[in-house]
SETI-265485 format. One record per atom (N, C-alpha, C): residue in three letters; x negated, y, z. Coordinates in pm, whole numbers, plus 50000, padded with zeros to 5 digits. Atoms other than C-alpha are relative to their C-alpha. Example, Ala and Ser with C-alpha at 12.3 -4.5 7.8 and 13.67 -1.06 7.14 Angstrom:
# residues 2
ALA499114988150000 ALA487704955050780 ALA499105012050000 SER500824988149994 SER486334989450714 SER500775010950073 
This chain:
# residues 367
MET498574999649955 MET615686910685367 MET500695013149967 ARG499074985750036 ARG618296935385225 ARG500765002150135 ILE499074993649904 ILE620146957985450 ILE500885008349971 SER498814991550088 SER623006968685259 SER500945005750097 ARG498994995649911 ARG625296970885555 ARG499465012250061 PHE500624987549941 PHE622976996085718 PHE500095011949921 TRP500104987950104 TRP622587019085420 TRP501515003449977 LYS498734995950016 LYS626417018785382 LYS500525005750128 ALA499804992349884 ALA626797027485745 ALA499765013850025 LEU500434987050004 LEU624847058585688 LEU500905008049920 ASP498854992150079 ASP627497068485435 ASP501275001350114 ASP498794997949926 ASP630167061785699 ASP500005006050120 PHE500174995749871 PHE628857073486012 PHE499695015050008 SER500354986049998 SER628957110786081 SER498645001750087 ASP501194996649940 ASP625677124786155 ASP498994987350024 ALA500805013450002 ALA624207089086106 ALA499864994950153 ALA499975002449877 ALA625337082686470 ALA501364992050015 ALA498905006749929 ALA627527059386649 ALA499754992250125 SER500405007249882 SER627857037086966 SER499254988549950 ARG500675013150011 ARG625797006586996 ARG500874989249956 TRP498845010750053 TRP629056985686968 TRP500385001749867 GLU499744997650137 GLU629817002386659 GLU499084996049897 TRP501225005050095 TRP626316995886502 TRP500054984049981 THR500045015949998 THR626496959386600 THR501044993549929 ALA498905008650058 ALA629946952786493 ALA499925002649858 THR499834996850137 THR629416972086152 THR498864992549926 ILE501025006050080 ILE625896957286042 ILE499664987450054 GLY500325013449959 GLY625736924586226 GLY498514997650030 ASN501365005249975 ASN622456906486216 ASN498945010549940 GLU500924990350037 GLU620886936386044 GLU499555009850097 PHE500274989849901 PHE620796955586365 PHE498554997150059 ALA501385001849938 ALA617706939186481 ALA498845003949921 SER501084994850098 SER615836950186177 SER500005015450010 VAL500284985850021 VAL616596987086210 VAL500355006150153 GLU499744993049882 GLU617246992386584 GLU498905009350054 HIS501254992649983 HIS613647007786603 HIS500385014349948 LEU499744987150055 LEU615147036786397 LEU500975007350052 LEU498944992549939 LEU617797045686636 LEU499545004950141 LYS500344994049881 LYS617387069986926 LYS501285002250090 GLN498964996749915 GLN619737073487225 GLN500305014850031 ALA499404987649984 ALA621917104187236 ALA501225003450060 GLY498594998449926 GLY624477102387505 GLY500684988449998 ARG499095010350009 ARG627437080487545 ARG501255004749944 VAL498634998850045 VAL630697076887387 VAL501284998850101 ARG498755000949911 ARG634137083387541 ARG501154991949939 GLU498935008950079 GLU636057065587272 GLU499274990149911 LEU500405009650096 LEU635767035787032 LEU501044999249888 PRO499035001650122 PRO637397031786692 PRO500854987450035 CYS498995009949999 CYS640447010486660 CYS499934990849866 PRO500065008550101 PRO640606980586414 PRO500925002849880 SER498894995050061 SER643896993286298 SER500655014350038 PRO499544983649947 PRO644037032386363 PRO501285003949949 GLY498854993050030 GLY646867053186342 GLY501205003050076 GLY499014995149896 GLY648967051486643 GLY499675010850084 ALA500174990049914 ALA649437078386899 ALA498814997850107 GLY500905004949889 GLY647107060787139 GLY498674997349948 CYS501405002150040 CYS644117056986916 CYS499065014049998 PRO500785011650004 PRO641277057386926 PRO499914994750148 ARG500055005149856 ARG640547033687235 ARG499125008750090 ARG500804992849891 ARG639387053187550 ARG499144992250076 VAL500915007049908 VAL636527042587747 VAL500285003550144 ILE499614998249863 ILE637397039188105 ILE498874993750080 HIS501095005249912 HIS634807034388384 HIS500844997750132 HIS499345003949881 HIS636297015888684 HIS499145001850117 ALA500664998349868 ALA635357019789046 ALA499054989450033 ASP500745010449974 ASP633926985889049 ASP498514998349911 GLY501175000150086 GLY631326995888776 GLY500234993749863 SER499785007550128 SER632976976088492 SER500645014149912 ILE499644989650113 ILE633816995588155 ILE500844993549899 ARG498965004550077 ARG636726990387937 ARG500315010949887 ALA499354990250116 ALA637867005087593 ALA501414995249996 VAL498495002349993 VAL641707006887628 VAL500715006049892 CYS498964994650116 CYS644307010287344 CYS501105007250075 GLY498874992149931 GLY646677037987436 GLY501284999049937 ASP498795003250063 ASP649417024487198 ASP500984992050104 ARG498925009049942 ARG652707013087339 ARG500974995249890 PRO500885011049948 PRO653116984187255 PRO498605001649950 ARG501414998150040 ARG649476979287239 ARG499694993049856 ALA500205003550136 ALA648116976686879 ALA498734991849978 CYS501265009250002 CYS644726960986950 CYS499534997150126 ALA500555003449879 ALA642706944887209 ALA499245009750074 HIS500914992849895 HIS641016958887513 HIS498834995249981 LEU501165004850022 LEU637336956787511 LEU499215000550129 ASP501044998849900 ASP635066947587798 ASP498595002949952 LEU501114995850056 LEU632016965387761 LEU498795002150125 ASP501184995249899 ASP628536974287938 ASP499345013949971 ALA500564987250011 ALA626477005887961 ALA499365001449857 ASP500634999950126 ASP624456996487650 ASP501085000649884 ASP499034997650118 ASP627686993287422 ASP500245014049989 ILE499524987450021 ILE628677027787481 ILE498965012149986 ALA500864989750034 ALA625397044187416 ALA499955003649854 ILE500084996650142 ILE625177066687124 ILE498724997649941 LEU501235000850058 LEU622577056886886 LEU499965007349865 ARG500194990650108 ARG621497082286622 ARG498734996049903 VAL501305003050064 VAL619097073986341 VAL499045013050007 ASP501054987949999 ASP615977096686372 ASP499665000449869 ARG500164997150147 ARG615757112686040 ARG498525002149953 THR501414998650037 THR612317122986061 THR499124986149999 ASP500725012450021 ASP611117087886139 ASP500484992449876 LEU499595005950120 LEU613277073385872 LEU499355005649878 ALA500424995050121 ALA611957096785614 ALA498404995249996 LYS501245004550003 LYS608247088085726 LYS499944985249953 ARG500265013750038 ARG608797050685701 ARG500484997849835 ILE499635002150142 ILE610517053485355 ILE498895004549913 ALA501154992150076 ALA607717077485242 ALA498854988649982 ARG501145009750001 ARG605097049585348 ARG500274988849916 ALA499635011850069 ALA606997021385195 ALA499845003849850 LEU499954995150148 LEU607247039884848 LEU498685006249955 GLY501324994250032 GLY603657053684843 GLY500255014849967 VAL499804986950012 VAL604877089184899 VAL499305007950099 SER500934991149908 SER602437116185057 SER501025006750078 PRO498964992349912 PRO604447129185355 PRO499995016249980 HIS499884985250000 HIS605727165685338 HIS500225004150136 GLN499754994249871 GLN605577187685647 GLN501155011249993 PRO499224990550025 PRO608787204585654 PRO499905011750121 GLY500024988749914 GLY609157239785817 GLY501054998050113 ARG499245000949875 ARG610727246386147 ARG501455002749961 GLY498644996550005 GLY614367246986183 GLY500764992449876 THR499485007450109 THR614857223985880 THR501354991950025 THR498675007949963 THR618567212485887 THR500864996949866 GLY499165004350111 GLY621257198985657 GLY499784984849963 PRO499845013950046 PRO621917167485472 PRO498654994549906 VAL501055003150091 VAL618777169885235 VAL498775005150048 THR501314998249953 THR615247166885328 THR498914996549880 ARG501305003350112 ARG611947167885089 ARG499124991350100 ILE500855009249916 ILE610167136585240 ILE498524999549937 GLY501214999650082 GLY607077141785012 GLY499754998349867 THR500295001550156 THR605357136184689 THR499444989149957 HIS500775013850045 HIS604497103984496 HIS499235006549890 ASP501114994850076 ASP601277113584346 ASP499634988649894 ILE500595009650099 ILE600067098984000 ILE498565001850021 TYR501374998849974 TYR596597114984061 TYR500085015150098 ALA500054987849919 ALA595377143784284 ALA500705012949947 GLY499514986450051 GLY597497174484247 GLY501184998149890 ARG498935001750094 ARG600057157984004 ARG500704988950054 GLY499025011649947 GLY603137139584121 GLY501405006949981 PHE498444995549991 PHE606897144684163 PHE500464998450138 PRO499364999749860 PRO608787154484488 PRO501114991950014 VAL499195010949972 VAL610927130384651 VAL500985006150126 PHE498994996949906 PHE614117140284844 PHE500784987850054 LEU498915010749939 LEU616367121985088 LEU501255007850047 ALA498754994449948 ALA619867129685121 ALA500894988950078 LEU499225008449921 LEU622067115985406 LEU501335008650020 PRO498834991049985 PRO625447134085351 PRO501104993750090 GLY498945004649896 GLY627527110685563 GLY501474998849936 PRO498614999550042 PRO631297108285539 PRO500715012949950 SER499414984650021 SER631777145685502 SER499505003849858 ALA500564995350137 ALA630027147285154 ALA501005004649920 ASP498944993650100 ASP631777170684918 ASP499215004549878 ALA500744996550114 ALA630897186384594 ALA499245012850012 ASP500904988449977 ASP629197216884736 ASP498644998349964 PRO501325002850031 PRO625927219084567 PRO498945008750092 ARG500964992349916 ARG624377244784817 ARG498914991850078 PRO500985007849939 PRO622777219285030 PRO498804992249922 PHE500985007150084 PHE621067204484733 PHE499205010049911 ALA500674989350080 ALA619767237884607 ALA498434999349967 GLU501395000650024 GLU616077230184656 GLU499754987849890 VAL500185012250103 VAL616647194784458 VAL500395006949858 LEU499384995750133 LEU618567213584172 LEU498935011049941 ASP500654989050046 ASP616117242984161 ASP498464996749973 THR501595004450025 THR612647223984162 THR499984996149846 PRO500125002950142 PRO611457223183809 PRO499264985549988 GLY500685012350039 GLY610117191183640 GLY500494988250061 PRO499405011849941 PRO610667154883746 PRO499934999250152 ARG499685001449839 ARG612117147584092 ARG500894988750026 LEU499195012749968 LEU613547119884266 LEU500925003750133 LEU499204998549880 LEU616577121384507 LEU500384985350047 LEU499715012549952 LEU617127090584741 LEU501215001750075 THR498814999349926 THR620437083584886 THR500184985550056 PRO499925012849953 PRO621627054485103 PRO500644988549912 THR499545009950086 THR623797037884841 THR500215008849871 SER499684994050114 SER624847045084490 SER501255009249996 VAL498784992450001 VAL628177060084612 VAL499875009150114 SER500174990449898 SER626837083984874 SER500565012949980 LEU499614987450056 LEU627747113384675 LEU501194999849916 PRO498645000850089 PRO630987124684508 PRO499525001849864 ASP500124999250141 ASP631287124884125 ASP499445013549951 ALA500314986550044 ALA631137161784082 ALA498645003150038 LEU501404996149961 LEU627937166384264 LEU498924989849927 ILE500765009650069 ILE626517134484082 ILE499775007149859 THR499924993850131 THR627427152783758 THR498945012249993 ALA500944988950006 ALA625557185183864 ALA498414996750017 LEU501285004449991 LEU622367165883966 LEU499554993049866 ASP500465005350128 ASP622447146483633 ASP499745010249891 ARG500224988650088 ARG622797177683441 ARG498635007950011 ALA501224993249968 ALA619927192083607 ALA498614992349976 GLY501055010650025 GLY617707160983535 GLY499414995450097 VAL500375008349888 VAL617447148183882 VAL500164983749984 THR499985015349966 THR616577111483916 THR500674994550131 ARG499565005049881 ARG618477093584155 ARG500034984450031 MET500115014349992 MET618107060684315 MET500584995750158 ALA499525004449876 ALA619677042084618 ALA499124992050075 LEU500925007449897 LEU617747029384919 LEU500514985450015 ALA499555012349998 ALA619936999784920 ALA499564990949893 ASP500345007150117 ASP618656989184577 ASP498554999250005 ILE501474998650028 ILE615046998184610 ILE499164996150114 LEU500865004149876 LEU614036989384981 LEU500464986850053 ILE499595010949930 ILE613926957385164 ILE499375002250132 VAL500654999849868 VAL612906949185533 VAL499114988050021 ASP501045011849958 ASP609916926785593 ASP499455001650141 ASP500625000049871 ASP609296918685959 ASP500175013250067 GLY499804987749942 GLY610906950686062 GLY499295012649938 VAL500694989050081 VAL608976972085798 VAL500725002649879 PHE499734997650129 PHE610276988085510 PHE499084996049885 ALA500825003850106 ALA608906975385177 ALA500965002349856 PRO499304996950140 PRO609816983984799 PRO500454984849966 ALA499545011450049 ALA611976957684649 ALA499234994649869 ARG500845001450108 ARG609776960484345 ARG498825009450016 PRO501204991449982 PRO606346976584309 PRO500455014649956 ALA499744985650005 ALA606807016084329 ALA499715003549872 THR500624993050142 THR604727022184012 THR501104993849905 GLU499025003550102 GLU607256999983823 GLU501355006550009 MET498874993149977 MET610437015083968 MET499985015749967 PHE500064986250040 PHE609057050083914 PHE499395002649870 ALA500774998250132 ALA607647044183580 ALA500435011449915 PRO499594988750076 PRO609917069383379 PRO499385014250066 LEU500294988849928 LEU609117095183650 LEU498485002849974 ARG501595001350027 ARG605327087483634 ARG499585004249849 ASP500114996350130 ASP605447091083270 ASP500225013849962 ALA499594986050022 ALA607107123283264 ALA498895009950057 VAL501034991849937 VAL604577137383508 VAL498885000849907 GLY501095001750092 GLY601847125283271 GLY499975010649882 ARG499604994650107 ARG603487142082991 ARG499755015350024 ASP499974986149938 ASP603907174583182 ASP498515005650014 ALA501454994949961 ALA600107175183288 ALA499525002849849 GLU500654997550112 GLU599037170382933 GLU500445011749925 ASP499544988550064 ASP601247198382796 ASP499655014450078 SER500244989549923 SER600087221783068 SER498855006749961 ALA501334990550019 ALA597687249782989 ALA499255002750128 GLN500634998549881 GLN596737249383343 GLN499514985350063 GLY500265013549953 GLY595857212283356 GLY498834998550076 LEU501025003149915 LEU593337197083585 LEU498734999149928 ALA501325001650077 ALA589667198883491 ALA499584984950007 TRP500455014649969 TRP589147163183643 TRP501294995350076 PRO498855008349932 PRO592277142283728 PRO499424990350091 LEU500485008349912 LEU591197125784037 LEU501194990450073 PRO498925010749958 PRO593147096984221 PRO500735005450111 PRO499234993149907 PRO595757105084470 PRO499314999650141 ASP500585000649874 ASP593497095684777 ASP498785006049997 ALA501334993050007 ALA590577117884662 ALA499965010450102 ARG500174989849891 ARG589217141584933 ARG498815007849958 TRP500834990650040 TRP586997170684912 TRP498474994950050 GLU500965005949945 GLU584497150485117 GLU499294989349903 ASP500475009750116 ASP584077125684821 ASP499335007249890 ILE500564993050126 ILE582677153884595 ILE498725006550042 THR501224991850007 THR579247167684538 THR499825006549873 MET500094991450111 MET578647196984316 MET498455005650001 ARG501634997450023 ARG574957204984188 ARG499885009749874 PHE500254991450098 PHE574167235583994 PHE498644997549934 ILE501105003950083 ILE571707225083720 ILE499465011149920 ALA500414986750070 ALA571537259883555 ALA501055010050047 ASN499074989149952 ASN573257292283615 ASN501424998549963 GLU498645000450057 GLU576197285383410 GLU500354983849975 VAL499745014050015 VAL576247246583444 VAL499994993550134 LEU499935005849873 LEU577567226683740 LEU500394983949962 ASN499735015850005 ASN577457186883768 ASN500804997950122 VAL499035002749895 VAL580397174783976 VAL499894983550011 THR500015015650007 THR579987137684106 THR501264997050108 PHE498905004849914 PHE582917120784249 PHE499804983749997 ARG500145014049995 ARG582397084184374 ARG499244993149895 GLY500915006050079 GLY579467077184177 GLY500125002949835 GLU499904994050127 GLU580757093583846 GLU499825015450002 THR500474985350025 THR579307126783721 THR500605006149878 ARG499634993550110 ARG580727151483492 ARG499465013549991 ARG500424988950018 ARG579477182583354 ARG501105011849984 PHE498844989650001 PHE581417216483392 PHE499145013449984 GLU500364986550004 GLU580867251883281 GLU501095009150049 PRO499054992149937 PRO582647281983410 PRO501475000149932 ASP498575000650068 ASP585567281983154 ASP500694988250021 GLN499225011749961 GLN586437247083228 GLN500604998950130 LEU499444999449874 LEU586987255083575 LEU500865013850037 GLY499364987249991 GLY589037286583509 GLY499185011450070 MET501004988449917 MET585997308683640 MET499185007649888 LYS500584991150095 LYS585237327183316 LYS500975009449956 ASN499194988450030 ASN586307361783233 ASN500234999149826 ALA499755001050143 ALA588217359182887 ALA499685012849923 LYS500234987250096 LYS587377395682799 LYS498585002049964 ASN501234996750032 ASN583757396782830 ASN499184986649995 GLY500655011750021 GLY582947360482840 GLY498844995450100 LYS500855002249887 LYS581037362383172 LYS500664992050102 PRO499275006449872 PRO581437339983485 PRO500685009150083 LYS499214992349903 LYS584087353783716 LYS499235001650145 ALA500544999749887 ALA583147363284071 ALA500044987950086 VAL499945012749934 VAL584377330384198 VAL498934990949967 TRP501285008650035 TRP581517311084009 TRP498935005450074 THR501124995249926 THR579047334884156 THR500074997250158 TYR499725004149831 TYR580667329284519 TYR499704985050033 LEU500265015549992 LEU580507291184459 LEU498404997849990 LYS501475001449996 LYS576717295884359 LYS499405005150121 ALA500444994749872 ALA576217315584684 ALA500064988950094 PHE499905011649909 PHE577407285784870 PHE498984987649970 ALA501065010350031 ALA575107263084689 ALA498625003950042 LEU501204995549963 LEU572157285184755 LEU499864999850163 SER500104999749849 SER573007285185140 SER500464988350049 GLY499555013449933 GLY573827248785182 GLY501134997650027 GLY498565001049983 GLY577487251285163 GLY500485006850128 ARG499654991649877 ARG577617276485465 ARG499875015449976 LEU500224987850027 LEU578207313185438 LEU500555007450149 ALA499524993649890 ALA578577336685739 ALA500755011949957 VAL499044990650052 VAL581537360185711 VAL500475009350104 HIS499594990149885 HIS582197378086045 HIS498775007150033 ARG501214992349953 ARG579387404286053 ARG500275014050055 GLY499714988449936 GLY581147431686237 GLY500395010049901 ASN499584991550104 ASN582087449685913 ASN501264996249945 PRO498805007050057 PRO585717446885848 PRO500155000549861 THR500025000450141 THR585267456485482 THR499174989149937 GLU500585012850045 GLU582837430085428 GLU500564986750028 THR499285012149948 THR584667403985622 THR501284998749904 SER498845001950094 SER587817412285399 SER499584996749861 LYS500535003250142 LYS585677410785084 LYS499794985149976 HIS500465014650001 HIS584357374985181 HIS501394991950018 GLN498895006650018 GLN587927364085257 GLN500884999449876 LYS499455000050114 LYS589457374684943 LYS499304990749892 GLN500725007950090 GLN586467357584745 GLN500314985350031 LYS499825013049964 LYS586947325384950 LYS501304996349953 GLN498785003150038 GLN590577324884892 GLN500154999049845 ALA500115001050149 ALA590157329984523 ALA499234985649955 LEU500825011450034 LEU587547301384519 LEU500694988150026 SER499235010849982 SER589677278084699 SER501064997849920 LYS499115000650104 LYS592547283184461 LYS499514994549887 ALA500675004650127 ALA590247276784164 ALA499564986950026 LEU500295015349983 LEU589027244784305 LEU501004992250016 ARG498845009649993 ARG592327231384394 ARG500744998549859 ASP499335002250137 ASP593787239284059 ASP499034993049901 SER500815009150093 SER590737222983885 SER499884985450057 PHE500015014349955 PHE590787190384102 PHE501034994450061 GLY498815003949972 GLY594117189784224 GLY500104994050162 ILE499875004249866 ILE593147181684587 ILE500645011350093 ALA499234989349943 ALA595717199584811 ALA499375007550117 ASP500514994149878 ASP593637205085125 ASP499095010449990 GLU500784989549991 GLU591757234785211 GLU498514994949975 PRO501375002550027 PRO588147231785047 PRO498985005450093 ILE500944993249931 ILE586487256985247 ILE500515005550142 PRO499434994049875 PRO587757259985601 PRO498965008750084 THR500914990749924 THR586337284285867 THR499414991450121 ASP500625007349877 ASP583897270986140 ASP499195009750062 GLU500984989249924 GLU582617294986401 GLU499495011549948 GLY500384987050064 GLY582567324586192 GLY499304998549866 ASN500605003150131 ASN581377307785884 ASN501124993649923 TYR499345008150100 TYR582867294085571 TYR499114987549973 VAL501075012550029 VAL581777258185533 VAL500764991149907 THR499325008850108 THR582637237585220 THR500064984750060 ARG499675013349974 ARG583997203085264 ARG499344990749916 PHE500705007050115 PHE582237192584960 PHE498675002750040 VAL501344998749995 VAL578557189384924 VAL499615009449892 VAL500354991550114 VAL577167217984704 VAL498705004350000 ARG501394997450008 ARG573647222084603 ARG499555009649880 ALA500554992950119 ALA571447244684381 ALA498464997549998 ASP501375004450012 ASP568147224584406 ASP499165004949869 ASP500674995850128 ASP567407229684044 ASP499895014849969 LEU500094986750026 LEU568057267284048 LEU498935004450089 GLU501164997349891 GLU565797269584362 GLU498444995549933 GLN501245005750059 GLN562987247984194 GLN499585011249872 GLY500174991450114 GLY563437270683865 GLY499315012950041 ARG500554986849969 ARG562807302984062 ARG498784998050054 GLN501275004049937 GLN559977287084254 GLN498905000649904 GLY500875002150113 GLY558327278683927 GLY499735014049926 GLN500044986750055 GLN559067314683794 GLN499025009050098 ARG500804992849927 ARG557437329484085 ARG498474996049987 GLN501485004450008 GLN554297308184067 GLN499455005449868 ARG500504992950128 ARG554067317783689 ARG499625012149999 ASN500324986449991 ASN554277352683764 ASN498865005250086 PHE501154997349892 PHE551817351784060 PHE498714996249904 ALA501015004550076 ALA549497332483824 ALA499505010649893 GLY500284990250117 GLY549807358483536 GLY499365013450082 ARG500704988049932 ARG548677386283801 ARG498794998350032 ARG501505002249952 ARG545447370183899 ARG499185004349881 
């Protein structure tokens, strides 16, 4: 089901809010499909008139002693009909922007963005549409309402974000022409929610598959990734987790990485862990090997601030190198009771066996 009148109402209602009476009068049978998006925020004292303009507009809400409620036209002679109302009719219902953003993100396959505190204004980043782990494009939502003007400042994050990005608006005419020109000049892709979303049993759904609607953006992200000198060592799917990965050192400078049954071989340079000047592995490679030799857990709080700080810096550098290589945004090495613990499995069985064999040979040689 299309809900075109609801999206247009977001262009027309200030702060995406109006009385229940206005919502139902404006969007009709669409109200039942979107009522769950509206949160009560007080009560109105006035209701709009069908033909505004007189000195007595808008209609005032009058509460009578017998408990009845009426919206009264103040024009003389009366320009529009009085309305008999109930308490529900005058309740202010405002769109819950956070809830709306989450539902849109879920429908379009967008990984939700966690906004900082105090996020205000008509534009919100709702998340990222991932092509594969660590590679996607940001998605923004704008609800400018009837006060939309050509001021680009509320859209600064959209305009300044490099690369492919998508701005969603309620309708194709939510923004003034001058602002549309600025967005188009900056290469921002715009789409209207009225065109790309439907409601199915109260739940948002894409009018067409998101991969189809976003094909140009997805292609652009793919091209950027191929052109990037800092491309991923292994492009993993968007739902990849560190817990899906096993790393196994098979030699001092060779690491086998297994993800969901597939194994690939990596050396330090392929993971950005090789010193370009001397050709030796960086400290992060050695630190990763230390995790492997200790079963994925290293104690860091030793009562020595200098030692603790050293571990912290090494862990931060290793975490960044792993995220840059595999694209998974979550922290790969969290802290657990004074220890750094890898979320992925990391082993050095082959190194241990090699060392054991060397020790046995050395022992045999001394006899």
